[in-house]
LOLUMDREN-863684 format. One line per field, with one value per atom (N, C-alpha, C): x negated, y negated, z; chain; atom name; residue in one letter. Coordinates in Angstrom, 1 decimal, always signed. Each point is the difference from the previous one (the first is absolute). Layout:
N
east <- (X; ...) $
north <- (Y; ...) $
up <- (Z; ...) $
c <- (A; ...) $
a <- (CA; ...) $
r <- (a; ...) $
end
This chain:
72
east <- (-4.7; +0.9; -0.6; +0.2; +0.2; +1.0; +0.9; +1.5; -0.7; -0.4; -0.4; -1.5; -0.5; -2.0; +1.3; +0.8; +0.6; +1.2; +0.3; +0.7; -0.8; -1.1; -1.0; -0.4; -0.4; -0.8; +1.1; +1.5; +0.7; +0.2; -0.1; +0.5; -1.9; -1.0; -1.1; +0.1; +0.5; +0.3; +1.5; +0.4; +1.5; +1.3; -0.4; +1.3; +1.1; +1.4; +1.0; -0.3; +0.8; +0.3; +0.6; +0.6; +0.8; -1.1; -0.5; -1.0; -1.1; -0.8; -0.5; +0.0; +1.6; +1.0; -0.4; +0.8; -0.1; -1.1; -1.1; -1.5; -0.3; +0.2; -0.7; +0.7; +1.4; +1.3; +0.1; +0.0; +1.1; +0.9; +0.9; +1.6; -0.6; +0.8; -0.1; +0.5; +0.6; +0.2; -0.6; -0.7; -0.9; -1.2; -0.6; -1.1; +0.6; +1.4; +0.0; +0.1; +0.5; -0.3; -1.7; -0.8; -1.3; -0.9; +0.6; -0.4; +0.5; +1.0; +0.5; -0.3; -0.6; -1.0; +1.4; +0.8; +1.6; -0.2; -1.3; -0.4; -1.2; -0.6; -0.6; -1.2; +0.1; -0.4; +0.3; -0.7; +0.5; -1.1; +0.5; -0.3; -0.8; -2.2; -0.8; +0.1; +1.6; -0.2; +0.9; +0.5; +1.0; -1.4; -0.7; -1.3; -0.9; -0.3; -0.7; +0.4; +1.0; +1.2; -0.3; +0.0; +0.5; -1.5; -1.0; -1.0; -0.7; +0.3; -0.8; +1.0; +0.6; +1.1; -0.7; -0.9; -0.2; -1.1; -0.9; -1.3; -1.4; +0.7; -0.2; -1.0; -0.4; -0.5; +1.0; +0.7; +0.4; -0.8; -1.5; -0.6; -0.2; -0.5; +0.8; +0.9; +0.7; +1.3; +0.4; -0.5; -0.3; -0.6; -1.2; -1.5; +1.0; +0.6; +0.8; +0.7; +0.8; +0.9; -1.2; -0.9; -1.0; -1.2; +0.0; -0.3; +0.5; +1.5; +0.8; +0.5; +0.4; -0.3; -1.8; -0.6; -1.2; -0.1; +0.5; +0.2; -1.8; -0.1; -1.0; +0.7) $
north <- (+1.2; +0.7; -1.4; +1.0; -1.5; -0.9; +0.1; -0.6; -1.3; +0.8; -1.2; -0.7; -0.2; -0.9; -0.4; +0.2; -0.8; -1.0; +0.2; -0.9; -1.1; +0.4; -0.5; -1.6; +0.8; -0.8; -0.5; -0.1; -0.9; -1.0; +0.2; -1.0; -0.7; +0.3; -1.1; -1.3; +1.0; -1.5; -0.8; +0.0; -0.3; -0.2; +2.2; -0.1; +0.9; -0.2; +0.8; +1.3; +0.9; +0.9; +0.0; -1.2; -0.2; -0.3; -0.8; -1.0; +0.8; +1.3; +0.8; +1.4; -0.2; +1.2; -0.5; -1.2; -1.3; -0.5; +0.0; +0.5; +0.4; +1.7; +1.7; +0.3; -0.9; +1.0; +1.7; -0.8; +0.7; +0.9; +0.5; -0.4; +0.2; -0.9; -0.3; +0.9; +1.0; +0.4; +1.1; +0.5; +1.1; -0.3; -1.5; -0.5; +0.4; -0.6; -0.2; +1.2; +1.3; +1.8; +0.0; +0.0; -0.4; -0.4; -1.3; -0.9; +0.6; +0.5; +1.4; +1.1; +0.0; +1.6; +1.4; -0.8; +1.2; +0.8; -0.7; +0.8; +0.7; +0.9; +0.3; +0.4; -0.1; +0.1; -1.1; -1.1; -1.3; +0.1; -0.2; +0.2; -0.4; +0.0; -0.6; -1.2; +0.1; -1.2; -0.8; +0.2; -1.0; -0.5; +0.7; -0.7; -1.3; +1.5; -1.6; -1.0; -0.1; -2.0; -0.6; +1.2; -0.7; -0.4; +0.7; -0.4; -1.0; -0.1; -1.6; -0.8; -0.4; -0.7; -0.7; +1.0; -0.1; -0.3; +0.2; -0.9; +1.9; +1.0; +0.9; +1.0; +0.7; +1.2; +1.1; +1.2; +1.3; +0.9; -0.4; +0.7; -0.5; -0.5; -1.3; +0.7; -0.1; +0.3; +1.9; +0.7; +1.4; -0.1; -0.5; +0.1; +0.0; -1.4; -0.5; +1.3; +0.2; +2.0; +0.6; +0.1; +1.5; -0.3; -1.4; -0.1; -0.1; +0.2; -0.6; +1.6; +1.3; +1.4; +0.4; -0.8; +0.4; -0.3; -0.7; -0.7; -1.1; -0.7; -1.2; -1.1) $
up <- (+9.7; -0.8; -1.0; -0.6; -2.0; +0.6; +0.5; +0.1; +0.0; +2.1; +0.7; -1.2; +0.1; -0.9; -1.1; -0.7; -1.6; +1.3; +1.4; +0.6; +0.9; -0.4; +1.0; -0.8; -1.2; -1.2; -0.3; -0.6; +0.0; +0.4; +1.7; +1.0; +0.3; -0.5; +0.0; -1.2; -1.2; -1.3; +0.3; +1.4; -0.3; -1.0; -0.6; -0.8; +0.6; -0.4; +0.4; -0.7; +0.7; -1.2; -1.2; +0.4; -2.0; -0.5; +0.5; -1.0; -0.7; +0.9; +0.0; -1.3; +0.4; -0.9; -1.7; +0.4; -1.6; -0.1; +0.0; -0.2; -1.3; +1.3; -0.1; -0.8; -0.8; -0.7; +0.3; +1.3; +0.6; +1.0; +0.4; +0.7; +1.1; +1.0; +1.3; +0.2; +0.1; +0.6; +0.2; -1.4; +0.0; +1.5; -0.2; +0.5; +1.4; +0.4; +1.1; +0.5; -0.2; +0.1; +0.2; -1.1; +0.5; +1.4; +0.0; +0.7; +2.0; -0.3; +1.1; -0.1; -0.6; -0.1; -0.4; -0.3; -0.3; -1.4; -0.2; -2.0; +0.4; +0.0; +0.6; -1.0; -1.0; -2.0; -0.9; +0.2; -0.7; -0.9; -1.9; -0.6; -0.4; -0.7; +0.3; -0.9; -1.3; -1.0; +0.9; +1.2; +0.7; +0.7; +0.3; +1.4; -1.0; -1.0; -0.9; +0.3; -1.1; -0.3; +1.7; +1.7; +0.8; +0.2; -0.4; +0.8; -1.2; -0.6; -1.2; +0.3; +0.2; +1.5; +1.4; +0.0; +2.0; -0.1; -1.7; -0.4; +1.1; +0.2; +0.3; -0.5; -0.1; -0.9; +0.6; -0.6; +0.0; +0.8; -0.7; +1.0; +1.1; +0.3; +1.5; +0.7; -0.5; +0.4; +0.7; -0.9; +0.3; +1.2; -0.1; +1.0; +1.0; +0.2; +1.5; +0.3; -0.7; +0.4; +0.2; +0.1; +0.0; +1.3; +0.1; +1.3; +1.4; -0.3; +0.8; +0.7; -1.5; +0.6; +1.1; -1.3; +1.2; +1.1; +0.5; +1.1; +0.0; -0.9; -0.7; +0.9) $
c <- (A; A; A; A; A; A; A; A; A; A; A; A; A; A; A; A; A; A; A; A; A; A; A; A; A; A; A; A; A; A; A; A; A; A; A; A; A; A; A; A; A; A; A; A; A; A; A; A; A; A; A; A; A; A; A; A; A; A; A; A; A; A; A; A; A; A; A; A; A; A; A; A; A; A; A; A; A; A; A; A; A; A; A; A; A; A; A; A; A; A; A; A; A; A; A; A; A; A; A; A; A; A; A; A; A; A; A; A; A; A; A; A; A; A; A; A; A; A; A; A; A; A; A; A; A; A; A; A; A; A; A; A; A; A; A; A; A; A; A; A; A; A; A; A; A; A; A; A; A; A; A; A; A; A; A; A; A; A; A; A; A; A; A; A; A; A; A; A; A; A; A; A; A; A; A; A; A; A; A; A; A; A; A; A; A; A; A; A; A; A; A; A; A; A; A; A; A; A; A; A; A; A; A; A; A; A; A; A; A; A; A; A; A; A; A; A) $
a <- (N; CA; C; N; CA; C; N; CA; C; N; CA; C; N; CA; C; N; CA; C; N; CA; C; N; CA; C; N; CA; C; N; CA; C; N; CA; C; N; CA; C; N; CA; C; N; CA; C; N; CA; C; N; CA; C; N; CA; C; N; CA; C; N; CA; C; N; CA; C; N; CA; C; N; CA; C; N; CA; C; N; CA; C; N; CA; C; N; CA; C; N; CA; C; N; CA; C; N; CA; C; N; CA; C; N; CA; C; N; CA; C; N; CA; C; N; CA; C; N; CA; C; N; CA; C; N; CA; C; N; CA; C; N; CA; C; N; CA; C; N; CA; C; N; CA; C; N; CA; C; N; CA; C; N; CA; C; N; CA; C; N; CA; C; N; CA; C; N; CA; C; N; CA; C; N; CA; C; N; CA; C; N; CA; C; N; CA; C; N; CA; C; N; CA; C; N; CA; C; N; CA; C; N; CA; C; N; CA; C; N; CA; C; N; CA; C; N; CA; C; N; CA; C; N; CA; C; N; CA; C; N; CA; C; N; CA; C; N; CA; C; N; CA; C; N; CA; C; N; CA; C) $
r <- (x; x; x; x; x; x; x; x; x; x; x; x; x; x; x; x; x; x; x; x; x; x; x; x; x; x; x; x; x; x; x; x; x; x; x; x; x; x; x; x; x; x; x; x; x; x; x; x; x; x; x; x; x; x; x; x; x; x; x; x; x; x; x; x; x; x; x; x; x; x; x; x; x; x; x; x; x; x; x; x; x; x; x; x; x; x; x; x; x; x; x; x; x; x; x; x; x; x; x; x; x; x; x; x; x; x; x; x; x; x; x; x; x; x; x; x; x; x; x; x; x; x; x; x; x; x; x; x; x; x; x; x; x; x; x; x; x; x; x; x; x; x; x; x; x; x; x; x; x; x; x; x; x; x; x; x; x; x; x; x; x; x; x; x; x; x; x; x; x; x; x; x; x; x; x; x; x; x; x; x; x; x; x; x; x; x; x; x; x; x; x; x; x; x; x; x; x; x; x; x; x; x; x; x; x; x; x; x; x; x; x; x; x; x; x; x) $
end
């Protein structure tokens, strides 16, 4: 899921959830909900901000999600 991929990318960059939230301008609680997949429809606006900090395109993040769902 998108949340799992965000967590994976965040950890690869050695960022805490607080650091990513601050750099992306997103509430830590909101980011935490996304990472735990408790927020099933996160805002594209916020995902774009998170992706910018993680240095990954939104398209790559979404394609990752589609590939997981298709079993690729």
